[in-house]
N, C-alpha and C positions, 0 to 999 in steps of 0.2 A: 322147737328151735333152742339151742344151747345160747344162753345170753353171752355175748362177746364184750370186752371192755369197751367203755363209752370213749371214742376218738376224740371227742371235743375237749378243750382245755380252758374253761373260764376260770383260771388261776393266776394269780399275780406274777407275771413274767414269763409264765410257761409258753415255750414256743409251740405253736399249733402244727398239726400234721401237714397243713396247707396254709401258707402265709400269703394272705391276699392283698393285692392293690399296691404293693411297694416295690414292683419289680425295677422301675426305672431309677428309683432312689438306691435301691440296693446295689444295682450295676455302677452308678456313679461312685458309691462308696467302696465297692471292691476294686474298681479302676484306680482310685486314690490309695488304696492299701497295695496294690501291685506296682505303683509308680516309685520312681527314685527319690521323690521328695518334691515339694513345691506345690502340691496339689492343695487348694484351699480346703477340700473336703476332709483332709487329714485332721482338721480341727473343725468339728461339726457340732452344731447345736439343733437338738429336735425339740419342738414345742407343739403343744396342743392341749385340749382338754382332757379330763380323766376318761379312760375308756377308748382312747383313739389308737393305742398300740405304741406308745413310747417306749415302754420297758421290754415288750417283746422284741422291738426292732433293736434296741441295745443287746439283748440276749442273743439275737440272731447273728447281729454283726461281730459279736465276741466270737461266736462259735465260726464264723466264716474266717475270721482273722487268725484264729488258732490253726486252722486247716491251711492258711498260707504261710505259716512259719512264724507268726507274731506271738509274743508272750503277752497275755491279757490279764490286766488287774480290774476286777469288776468291784467298784464300791459304790456306796450312797453318801450323799452330802450330809454327813452327821459328824458330831465331834469325834476326833480321832481319825478323821479320814486320811490325813497324810501318813500317818504310820501304817494305817490299813492299807495304802497303796504300795508301801514297800514289802509288807508281809505278803499281799496277794501276788505281786510281782515275782518276788523270790520263790514263793511255793510253786507258782506256775512254771517258772523257768526249770525249777528242779524236776517238775512232772514231764516237762518237754523233753528234757535231756534224756531222763531215765527210760521214756518210751519211744523216742524218736529212732528210727531205723535207716533213716536217709544217708546218702554218702557224705553230707557235710559234717556229721557228728559220730560216725562209726568208731573213730578212734578216741573219742572223749569220753571220760567217765564223770559221773556226778561230782565225785569229790574233786576231780582236777579242775572242773569248770567253776563249780560253785561252792567249793569248800569254804571259801574266804568270805562268802556273800553273808554268811550268818552274822558278820560284823555290822552290816547294814542295819540290823535291828539295835544296835547299841547307839543311843544318842551321843555317848563320848566319842565315838568315832567320827564326828563330825556333824554339821547342821543337816537339815533335811536335803537341801540342794547338793551339798557335798556327797552325801550318801547315795542320792539318786544318780548323781554323775558317775560314781563308782560303778553302781549297777548297770547304767547304761553303756558304760565303757566295756564292761564285760559281755553284754549282749551283743554289742557292735563288732566285737572282736570275732564273733561266730554267726555274723550276717543275720542277727535277730533283732526286730524292733520291738517296742513296747506300746501296746494300746491301753489306755486308761478308760474305762466307761465309768460316767458319774450319773447316777439316777437321782431324781427328787432334788433339783437344784434349790437351794436355799440361799437367797443373797445375803441374809444375815450372818452367814456362817464365815468367820474370819479365815478359817483354814481354806476354804474355797477361794477367796480373794488371793490368799498366799500362793495357792496352786496357780492360778492364772497368771500371776506376776511372774513366777519361776518358769512356767511352761514357755513363755516367749523367749526366755534365755535359752531353752533346749533348742528351739526353732532356729534362733539366731547362730547357734553352734553346730548347725546341720545334723543334729542327732536323729535317729531314726525313731521318732516318736509321734504319737497320734493321741487324740482325746475325742471322745464322743460324749456329750452331755445331754440330758433329757430333763425337762420340767415343764411346768404350767406357764402359759404366756406371761403371766403377771411376774412371776419369779425371774423368768428369762430377761424380761424387760427390766426389772430392777438390777439384776446383776450386770447387764450391759451398760447401765447408766453410771455404774460405780467408776470412778476415775481410775482407780487401781486395777480395774479389769477392762480397761479401754481397748486392750489388745484383742479382746474376744469380739469387739465390733466387726472385725475383719475376718471373723470365722464364718464358715458357710452355715447359714441359718435356714432350716427346714422346717416349715410350717406344716404338719401332718394334719390333713383333712379327712373328710369322709372317703370311704373306699367306693369305686364305682360299682354300681349295681350288678354289672356283668361279671366283675370280679368276685364279688360277694357270692353270687350264685354259683360261680364255678367252684369257689373254695369249698363251699357247704356240700355241693353234690360230690365232688372229688374225695372229700374227707368221710361221707357216708359209703361211698362204693368201695373205697380202699379198705375200710373196716369190715366189709362183707354184707352190707345192707343195700337196698335200693330206696329210692324216695319217688314218690308220686310227682308229677309235673305241677300240680296245683299246690302240693305240699311245700315244694321247693319255692314257689311264688311266695307263699305265706312266710316262710323262714326269711327269704330275702327281703321282703318288705319289713318285716319286724326288726331285722338287723339295723335298718336305717344307716348303712354304711359305716358304723362304728365297730372296730376291731373286736372289742370286748363283747359286744353284742352278738357278733357273728358266733362266737365260741358259746355263748350263753344260750341262745336260741337253739343252736345245734344240740347242745347238752341236754337241754330240757326236752327237745323233740325226740332225741334218741331214747332218754329215760322213759318218756311218755309212751313209746312204741313197745318197750318191754320186750317180750318174746316174739315179737312179729318179724318177718324178713323185709318188710316194707314199711317206710314211715308214710302214713296216709295223711291225707289233708286235715282230717279230724284230729290225729295225733299232734301233727304240726301246730294246729291252733291251740290245743292245750299247752303243748311246749312253749310257744311264743308268749302266751298270757302269763304263764309262770315266769317266764324270762323278764318280761316287762316288770313284774312285781319284784323280781330281785334286783333289777338294775335301778329302779326307783328308791329301793331301800339302801342299796350299797353305794350308788353313785350320786343320784339326783338329790336325795335328802342331805348327803353329807355336803355336796356343793352348796346348797341353799343355807345350810347352817354356817357356812363361812363367809356368806354375803352380808353386807351391812343393811340397815333398814332402808337406806336410800337406793341401794342396788334392787332390792326386793320391790320397792316402790316403783321403780322404773319398768321392771319386768311385768308387774301387775298391770302397769298402764298400756303395755302391748296386747294384752289379753283380748280387748274388744275386737282386735282385726283378725281373730280366729285362725290364726297361723299364717295369714297372708303377711308381707313385709309391712312394718310400722313406719309411718314417717315421724323422724325425731322431733318435729315441730307438733305433731299431734300427741305424742307421748308427754311432752313438756306441758301442753295444754291440759291433759287428764291429770297430770301430777300437780297442777296449779303453780308450777314454776316457769321460769324463764328458760328459753332455749339454750342459753349458756350454761345454766345450771344443769340441765338435762345432759349436755354434752359430757360433762364431768363423770356422770354415771354410766353414760354410753361407753366412754374409753375404759373405765374400770371393767365393765362387762366384757368389753372386747378383750382386755388384757387377761381375764379369768376364762376366756374361752367358751362362754356361754351364750353368746350372741355372735351374729356375722353381719357383715354390710353388704347385701346383695346389690345395691346400687347407690349412688350418692343420695345421702339425705335419708336413708331408710335402714332399718335394722330387721334382723329375723332371729328367731330362736335357734341356737346351733346345737345345744345339748339335747340329744333325744329325750322324750317324754317329760321335759321340763315344763313346757306349756301345760301339758295335761295334768301334771302334779300340782301346779299353782292354781289351775282352774278349780281342782278339786278342794285345794285348801282355801280357797276363797269363797266357795259356796255357802 
Protein backbone atom coordinates (compact mmCIF):
# COMPACT_ATOMS: atom_id res chain seq x y z
CA UNK A 1 0.00 0.00 0.00
CA UNK A 2 1.28 3.44 -0.87
CA UNK A 3 1.63 5.52 2.29
CA UNK A 4 -0.75 8.50 2.44
CA UNK A 5 -0.25 11.68 4.42
CA UNK A 6 -0.98 11.44 8.12
CA UNK A 7 -4.37 13.21 8.59
CA UNK A 8 -3.92 13.98 12.29
CA UNK A 9 -2.52 17.36 13.31
CA UNK A 10 -0.84 17.52 16.75
CA UNK A 11 0.55 20.93 15.80
CA UNK A 12 -0.01 24.19 17.66
CA UNK A 13 -3.21 25.82 16.40
CA UNK A 14 -3.66 23.57 13.37
CA UNK A 15 -7.34 22.94 12.62
CA UNK A 16 -7.96 19.16 12.57
CA UNK A 17 -9.80 17.34 9.82
CA UNK A 18 -12.66 16.66 12.24
CA UNK A 19 -13.16 19.13 15.08
CA UNK A 20 -14.62 17.16 17.98
CA UNK A 21 -16.95 18.10 20.78
CA UNK A 22 -17.46 21.84 20.30
CA UNK A 23 -20.57 21.84 18.09
CA UNK A 24 -22.90 23.62 20.54
CA UNK A 25 -20.35 26.33 21.34
CA UNK A 26 -19.48 26.84 17.68
CA UNK A 27 -23.18 27.23 16.88
CA UNK A 28 -23.49 29.89 19.60
CA UNK A 29 -20.52 31.81 18.24
CA UNK A 30 -21.67 31.58 14.62
CA UNK A 31 -25.11 32.85 15.64
CA UNK A 32 -23.44 35.82 17.34
CA UNK A 33 -21.40 36.62 14.23
CA UNK A 34 -24.54 36.51 12.10
CA UNK A 35 -26.48 38.74 14.49
CA UNK A 36 -26.89 42.45 14.10
CA UNK A 37 -25.09 43.12 17.36
CA UNK A 38 -25.89 42.89 21.04
CA UNK A 39 -25.10 39.19 21.37
CA UNK A 40 -22.82 38.72 24.43
CA UNK A 41 -20.89 36.03 22.54
CA UNK A 42 -19.44 38.72 20.28
CA UNK A 43 -17.04 39.28 23.16
CA UNK A 44 -16.03 35.79 24.24
CA UNK A 45 -13.29 34.47 26.49
CA UNK A 46 -12.16 30.83 26.19
CA UNK A 47 -10.28 29.31 29.10
CA UNK A 48 -8.86 25.92 29.92
CA UNK A 49 -5.61 24.04 30.54
CA UNK A 50 -2.97 23.41 27.90
CA UNK A 51 -4.02 20.88 25.31
CA UNK A 52 -7.77 21.42 25.68
CA UNK A 53 -8.13 23.06 22.24
CA UNK A 54 -8.31 26.83 22.86
CA UNK A 55 -5.99 27.87 20.04
CA UNK A 56 -7.63 25.49 17.56
CA UNK A 57 -11.05 26.91 18.45
CA UNK A 58 -9.76 30.45 17.82
CA UNK A 59 -8.35 29.39 14.46
CA UNK A 60 -11.55 27.61 13.46
CA UNK A 61 -13.79 30.54 14.42
CA UNK A 62 -11.51 32.95 12.55
CA UNK A 63 -11.94 30.79 9.47
CA UNK A 64 -15.72 30.65 9.92
CA UNK A 65 -15.91 34.42 10.47
CA UNK A 66 -14.03 35.08 7.24
CA UNK A 67 -16.52 32.91 5.36
CA UNK A 68 -19.31 35.12 6.79
CA UNK A 69 -17.74 38.33 5.52
CA UNK A 70 -15.81 39.42 8.60
CA UNK A 71 -12.30 40.80 8.37
CA UNK A 72 -10.17 38.93 10.93
CA UNK A 73 -7.04 40.01 12.78
CA UNK A 74 -5.36 37.09 14.58
CA UNK A 75 -2.80 38.17 17.17
CA UNK A 76 -1.04 36.92 20.30
CA UNK A 77 -0.91 38.86 23.56
CA UNK A 78 2.65 40.09 23.17
CA UNK A 79 4.40 43.45 23.07
CA UNK A 80 3.39 45.24 19.87
CA UNK A 81 -0.07 43.66 19.89
CA UNK A 82 -1.98 46.88 19.16
CA UNK A 83 0.05 47.68 16.06
CA UNK A 84 -0.22 44.07 14.99
CA UNK A 85 -4.03 44.30 15.12
CA UNK A 86 -4.01 47.23 12.68
CA UNK A 87 -1.47 45.52 10.41
CA UNK A 88 -3.36 42.21 10.34
CA UNK A 89 -6.78 43.89 9.91
CA UNK A 90 -5.62 46.05 7.01
CA UNK A 91 -3.85 43.12 5.37
CA UNK A 92 -6.92 40.89 5.76
CA UNK A 93 -9.23 43.59 4.40
CA UNK A 94 -7.07 44.04 1.32
CA UNK A 95 -7.11 40.27 0.69
CA UNK A 96 -10.85 40.10 1.22
CA UNK A 97 -11.61 42.83 -1.30
CA UNK A 98 -9.06 41.57 -3.81
CA UNK A 99 -10.58 38.08 -3.88
CA UNK A 100 -14.24 38.71 -3.05
CA UNK A 101 -16.57 38.17 -5.99
CA UNK A 102 -19.91 38.76 -4.26
CA UNK A 103 -22.39 41.45 -5.39
CA UNK A 104 -21.58 43.85 -2.56
CA UNK A 105 -18.07 44.61 -3.79
CA UNK A 106 -18.06 43.88 -7.52
CA UNK A 107 -17.61 47.54 -8.44
CA UNK A 108 -15.01 48.29 -5.77
CA UNK A 109 -11.28 48.05 -6.36
CA UNK A 110 -8.62 47.61 -3.72
CA UNK A 111 -7.11 51.11 -4.18
CA UNK A 112 -10.58 52.70 -4.08
CA UNK A 113 -11.49 51.02 -0.83
CA UNK A 114 -8.23 50.71 1.04
CA UNK A 115 -5.81 53.04 -0.69
CA UNK A 116 -5.96 55.42 2.25
CA UNK A 117 -5.79 52.80 4.96
CA UNK A 118 -2.04 52.53 4.76
CA UNK A 119 -2.06 55.74 6.80
CA UNK A 120 -3.41 53.67 9.70
CA UNK A 121 0.09 52.32 10.08
CA UNK A 122 1.50 55.78 10.76
CA UNK A 123 1.41 56.79 14.41
CA UNK A 124 1.42 60.47 13.33
CA UNK A 125 -2.05 60.04 11.82
CA UNK A 126 -3.63 59.69 15.26
CA UNK A 127 -3.54 57.53 18.36
CA UNK A 128 -4.46 53.86 18.20
CA UNK A 129 -8.15 54.40 18.91
CA UNK A 130 -8.43 57.10 16.24
CA UNK A 131 -6.71 54.95 13.65
CA UNK A 132 -8.91 51.99 14.54
CA UNK A 133 -12.01 54.18 14.27
CA UNK A 134 -10.97 55.18 10.76
CA UNK A 135 -10.46 51.56 9.77
CA UNK A 136 -13.76 50.45 11.31
CA UNK A 137 -15.57 53.31 9.55
CA UNK A 138 -14.20 52.12 6.23
CA UNK A 139 -15.20 48.53 6.91
CA UNK A 140 -18.67 49.53 8.03
CA UNK A 141 -19.28 51.50 4.83
CA UNK A 142 -19.02 48.21 2.99
CA UNK A 143 -20.96 46.10 5.52
CA UNK A 144 -17.89 44.36 6.91
CA UNK A 145 -17.13 43.75 10.56
CA UNK A 146 -13.83 43.17 12.35
CA UNK A 147 -13.10 40.13 14.51
CA UNK A 148 -9.95 40.27 16.65
CA UNK A 149 -8.73 36.97 18.08
CA UNK A 150 -6.18 37.20 20.90
CA UNK A 151 -4.36 34.07 22.03
CA UNK A 152 -2.21 33.35 25.09
CA UNK A 153 -3.72 36.03 27.30
CA UNK A 154 -1.12 37.67 29.53
CA UNK A 155 -2.69 39.89 32.23
CA UNK A 156 0.63 41.67 32.76
CA UNK A 157 0.58 43.11 29.22
CA UNK A 158 -0.39 46.78 29.36
CA UNK A 159 -1.42 46.75 25.70
CA UNK A 160 -4.01 44.09 26.49
CA UNK A 161 -5.49 46.30 29.22
CA UNK A 162 -5.48 49.22 26.78
CA UNK A 163 -7.25 47.12 24.17
CA UNK A 164 -10.03 46.05 26.53
CA UNK A 165 -10.52 49.65 27.65
CA UNK A 166 -10.90 50.86 24.06
CA UNK A 167 -13.00 47.89 22.94
CA UNK A 168 -15.84 48.92 25.24
CA UNK A 169 -15.98 52.25 23.40
CA UNK A 170 -16.31 50.41 20.10
CA UNK A 171 -19.28 48.55 21.56
CA UNK A 172 -20.89 51.73 22.89
CA UNK A 173 -20.54 53.29 19.45
CA UNK A 174 -22.38 50.32 17.90
CA UNK A 175 -19.47 49.38 15.71
CA UNK A 176 -19.48 45.96 14.09
CA UNK A 177 -16.58 44.55 16.04
CA UNK A 178 -16.02 41.31 17.93
CA UNK A 179 -13.23 39.86 20.03
CA UNK A 180 -12.45 36.25 20.95
CA UNK A 181 -9.74 35.73 23.58
CA UNK A 182 -8.14 32.55 24.90
CA UNK A 183 -5.84 31.75 27.78
CA UNK A 184 -5.08 29.67 30.84
CA UNK A 185 -7.69 30.00 33.62
CA UNK A 186 -5.28 31.73 36.00
CA UNK A 187 -4.38 34.37 33.41
CA UNK A 188 -8.02 34.97 32.48
CA UNK A 189 -8.91 35.32 36.16
CA UNK A 190 -6.12 37.84 36.70
CA UNK A 191 -7.19 39.86 33.66
CA UNK A 192 -10.83 39.98 34.75
CA UNK A 193 -9.82 41.18 38.21
CA UNK A 194 -8.02 44.22 36.77
CA UNK A 195 -10.17 47.30 37.30
CA UNK A 196 -9.25 48.69 33.88
CA UNK A 197 -10.58 45.53 32.23
CA UNK A 198 -13.79 45.33 34.27
CA UNK A 199 -15.81 45.54 31.04
CA UNK A 200 -14.65 42.01 30.22
CA UNK A 201 -16.48 40.62 33.25
CA UNK A 202 -19.64 40.99 31.17
CA UNK A 203 -18.11 38.99 28.32
CA UNK A 204 -19.28 35.47 27.57
CA UNK A 205 -16.89 33.18 29.45
CA UNK A 206 -16.50 29.69 28.05
CA UNK A 207 -14.70 27.05 30.12
CA UNK A 208 -13.42 24.43 27.70
CA UNK A 209 -13.55 21.00 29.26
CA UNK A 210 -12.98 17.43 28.18
CA UNK A 211 -14.57 16.30 24.94
CA UNK A 212 -17.27 13.61 25.43
CA UNK A 213 -16.05 10.09 24.70
CA UNK A 214 -18.50 9.45 21.86
CA UNK A 215 -17.35 12.66 20.11
CA UNK A 216 -13.70 11.63 20.49
CA UNK A 217 -14.41 8.19 19.06
CA UNK A 218 -16.33 9.66 16.13
CA UNK A 219 -13.60 12.21 15.34
CA UNK A 220 -10.82 9.60 15.34
CA UNK A 221 -12.80 7.15 13.23
CA UNK A 222 -13.96 9.74 10.69
CA UNK A 223 -10.46 11.19 10.32
CA UNK A 224 -8.99 7.74 9.64
CA UNK A 225 -11.71 6.69 7.19
CA UNK A 226 -11.68 9.98 5.27
CA UNK A 227 -7.91 9.61 4.85
CA UNK A 228 -8.31 6.16 3.29
CA UNK A 229 -7.71 3.66 6.10
CA UNK A 230 -9.88 1.64 8.43
CA UNK A 231 -9.54 1.02 12.15
CA UNK A 232 -10.42 -2.03 14.21
CA UNK A 233 -13.11 -1.54 16.84
CA UNK A 234 -10.74 -2.53 19.65
CA UNK A 235 -8.11 -0.17 18.28
CA UNK A 236 -10.66 2.62 18.33
CA UNK A 237 -11.38 1.82 21.97
CA UNK A 238 -7.67 2.08 22.78
CA UNK A 239 -7.25 5.43 21.01
CA UNK A 240 -10.41 6.91 22.52
CA UNK A 241 -9.39 5.91 26.03
CA UNK A 242 -5.83 7.19 25.59
CA UNK A 243 -7.11 10.58 24.38
CA UNK A 244 -8.83 11.16 27.74
CA UNK A 245 -11.07 13.83 26.21
CA UNK A 246 -8.24 16.31 25.54
CA UNK A 247 -8.24 17.83 22.06
CA UNK A 248 -4.46 17.76 21.71
CA UNK A 249 -4.30 14.12 22.82
CA UNK A 250 -6.96 13.18 20.24
CA UNK A 251 -4.66 14.42 17.50
CA UNK A 252 -1.53 13.05 19.15
CA UNK A 253 -2.74 9.47 19.65
CA UNK A 254 -4.24 9.46 16.16
CA UNK A 255 -1.01 10.75 14.65
CA UNK A 256 1.13 8.18 16.44
CA UNK A 257 -1.23 5.27 15.70
CA UNK A 258 -1.38 6.20 12.01
CA UNK A 259 2.44 6.34 11.88
CA UNK A 260 2.71 3.02 13.72
CA UNK A 261 0.40 1.36 11.18
CA UNK A 262 2.80 2.43 8.43
CA UNK A 263 1.93 0.64 5.18
CA UNK A 264 -1.08 -1.22 6.56
CA UNK A 265 -4.59 -0.40 5.33
CA UNK A 266 -6.01 -1.01 8.81
CA UNK A 267 -4.97 0.32 12.20
CA UNK A 268 -4.94 -2.74 14.44
CA UNK A 269 -5.30 -2.81 18.21
CA UNK A 270 -1.61 -3.67 18.48
CA UNK A 271 -0.56 -0.64 16.42
CA UNK A 272 -3.03 1.52 18.34
CA UNK A 273 -1.38 0.54 21.64
CA UNK A 274 2.05 1.36 20.24
CA UNK A 275 0.80 4.74 19.07
CA UNK A 276 -1.00 5.46 22.33
CA UNK A 277 2.10 4.74 24.38
CA UNK A 278 4.23 7.03 22.25
CA UNK A 279 1.56 9.72 22.47
CA UNK A 280 1.57 9.46 26.26
CA UNK A 281 5.32 10.06 26.32
CA UNK A 282 4.93 13.04 23.97
CA UNK A 283 2.17 14.57 26.10
CA UNK A 284 4.11 14.15 29.33
CA UNK A 285 7.22 15.73 27.83
CA UNK A 286 5.45 18.54 25.98
CA UNK A 287 2.58 19.44 28.32
CA UNK A 288 2.73 17.80 31.75
CA UNK A 289 6.40 18.52 32.54
CA UNK A 290 6.07 22.09 31.29
CA UNK A 291 3.00 22.63 33.47
CA UNK A 292 4.76 21.23 36.54
CA UNK A 293 7.76 23.48 35.96
CA UNK A 294 5.47 26.50 36.29
CA UNK A 295 3.96 25.33 39.59
CA UNK A 296 5.25 26.40 42.99
CA UNK A 297 6.57 24.04 45.66
CA UNK A 298 3.29 24.50 47.52
CA UNK A 299 1.28 23.61 44.42
CA UNK A 300 3.31 20.44 43.92
CA UNK A 301 3.01 19.53 47.60
CA UNK A 302 -0.77 19.76 47.31
CA UNK A 303 -0.79 17.53 44.21
CA UNK A 304 1.52 14.99 45.81
CA UNK A 305 -0.82 14.86 48.83
CA UNK A 306 -3.59 13.75 46.43
CA UNK A 307 -1.61 10.71 45.21
CA UNK A 308 -2.57 8.30 48.04
CA UNK A 309 -6.16 8.36 46.72
CA UNK A 310 -4.98 6.62 43.51
CA UNK A 311 -7.04 8.72 41.11
CA UNK A 312 -10.24 8.79 43.18
CA UNK A 313 -11.47 12.24 44.32
CA UNK A 314 -9.42 13.59 47.24
CA UNK A 315 -11.02 15.35 50.19
CA UNK A 316 -9.39 18.74 50.75
CA UNK A 317 -9.31 18.04 54.50
CA UNK A 318 -7.31 14.86 53.85
CA UNK A 319 -4.94 16.70 51.53
CA UNK A 320 -4.33 19.36 54.18
CA UNK A 321 -3.64 16.68 56.80
CA UNK A 322 -1.12 14.92 54.56
CA UNK A 323 0.59 18.25 53.90
CA UNK A 324 0.74 18.91 57.64
CA UNK A 325 -1.11 22.19 57.11
CA UNK A 326 -4.45 23.71 58.07
CA UNK A 327 -7.45 23.38 55.73
CA UNK A 328 -7.34 27.14 55.08
CA UNK A 329 -3.71 26.85 53.98
CA UNK A 330 -4.57 23.98 51.63
CA UNK A 331 -7.49 25.91 50.13
CA UNK A 332 -5.10 28.61 48.89
CA UNK A 333 -3.27 26.05 46.77
CA UNK A 334 -6.51 24.37 45.80
CA UNK A 335 -7.62 27.65 44.21
CA UNK A 336 -4.26 28.20 42.54
CA UNK A 337 -4.39 24.75 40.96
CA UNK A 338 -8.00 25.23 39.87
CA UNK A 339 -6.97 28.50 38.20
CA UNK A 340 -4.12 26.68 36.48
CA UNK A 341 -6.57 24.09 35.15
CA UNK A 342 -4.73 21.08 36.55
CA UNK A 343 -7.37 19.96 39.06
CA UNK A 344 -11.17 20.04 39.12
CA UNK A 345 -13.91 19.90 41.75
CA UNK A 346 -16.09 16.81 41.22
CA UNK A 347 -18.11 17.62 44.35
CA UNK A 348 -18.02 20.01 47.28
CA UNK A 349 -14.95 19.55 49.47
CA UNK A 350 -13.15 17.28 47.00
CA UNK A 351 -10.69 17.65 44.15
CA UNK A 352 -9.56 15.47 41.25
CA UNK A 353 -6.69 15.52 38.76
CA UNK A 354 -7.83 17.27 35.58
CA UNK A 355 -4.72 17.29 33.39
CA UNK A 356 -4.24 13.90 31.71
CA UNK A 357 -1.26 11.85 32.88
CA UNK A 358 -0.37 14.35 35.61
CA UNK A 359 -1.04 11.83 38.39
CA UNK A 360 1.00 9.13 36.64
CA UNK A 361 3.87 11.56 36.08
CA UNK A 362 3.94 12.65 39.72
CA UNK A 363 3.76 9.07 40.96
CA UNK A 364 6.84 8.20 38.90
CA UNK A 365 8.66 11.33 40.04
CA UNK A 366 8.04 10.60 43.73
CA UNK A 367 8.94 6.90 43.65
